[in-house]
C-alpha positions as CSV (number, residue, x, y, z in Angstrom):
1,M,101.2,84.1,85.4
2,R,98.6,84.7,82.5
3,S,95.2,85.9,83.7
4,E,93.4,83.0,82.1
5,D,95.5,80.9,84.7
6,I,94.2,82.7,87.9
7,G,90.7,83.2,86.5
8,I,90.5,87.0,85.9
9,P,89.8,88.6,82.5
10,P,93.0,90.9,81.3
11,H,91.4,93.9,81.1
12,L,90.6,94.0,85.2
13,L,94.5,93.4,85.5
14,R,94.8,96.6,84.5
15,L,92.8,98.3,87.2
16,P,95.6,98.6,89.5
17,D,96.9,101.1,87.0
18,I,94.3,103.4,87.6
19,G,94.6,102.8,91.3
20,I,92.1,100.1,91.8
21,T,92.6,97.3,94.2
22,L,91.0,94.0,93.2
23,I,90.3,91.3,95.2
24,S,89.2,87.8,94.2
25,P,88.1,85.9,97.4
26,D,88.3,82.0,98.1
27,Y,84.9,80.3,99.0
28,R,84.0,76.8,99.8
29,L,82.4,75.1,96.7
30,A,79.3,73.0,95.9
31,P,78.6,70.0,96.0
32,Q,81.0,69.7,99.1
33,A,79.4,73.2,100.6
34,D,75.6,74.1,100.7
35,I,74.7,77.7,99.3
36,Y,74.6,78.9,103.0
37,S,77.9,77.7,103.5
38,I,79.5,79.5,100.2
39,L,77.2,82.7,101.1
40,E,78.8,82.8,104.6
41,D,82.5,82.6,103.1
42,A,81.4,85.3,100.7
43,N,79.7,87.7,103.7
44,S,83.2,87.0,105.6
45,A,84.9,88.1,102.7
46,V,83.5,91.2,102.3
47,E,83.5,91.9,106.0
48,F,86.8,91.7,106.1
49,V,87.4,94.1,103.1
50,R,85.0,96.6,104.5
51,T,86.8,96.7,108.2
52,D,90.2,95.1,108.2
53,L,91.6,95.9,104.5
54,Q,92.6,99.3,104.8
55,R,94.4,98.9,108.7
56,L,96.2,95.8,107.9
57,L,97.0,96.8,104.0
58,N,96.2,100.6,103.9
59,I,94.0,100.2,100.6
60,D,91.5,102.7,100.3
61,P,87.9,101.1,100.8
62,S,86.4,103.2,98.1
63,K,89.1,101.8,95.3
64,L,88.2,98.0,95.2
65,A,87.0,96.1,92.4
66,L,85.4,92.4,93.6
67,T,85.8,89.9,91.3
68,G,85.3,85.8,90.5
69,G,85.1,83.6,88.0
70,S,82.2,81.7,87.4
71,A,80.2,82.1,90.4
72,G,82.5,84.3,92.2
73,G,81.3,87.0,90.0
74,W,77.7,86.6,91.1
75,L,79.0,86.1,94.8
76,G,80.5,89.4,94.6
77,T,77.5,91.5,93.6
């Protein structure tokens, strides 16, 4: 699969080579969802990463990169 197909710039796909886990969570989209629902999804994703990711997948939470295309990049900040 090409990085363009999943909306992630090619340079970010190199992060695992240096031990960084790349995360791109899904969220509800406008106009079907309002901004509060979208932010709730983003907050839930961040909370999952902080609390469960290490336990479930043995991933170091200090070596994460959160990304997303379009609004997803903004939501990750």
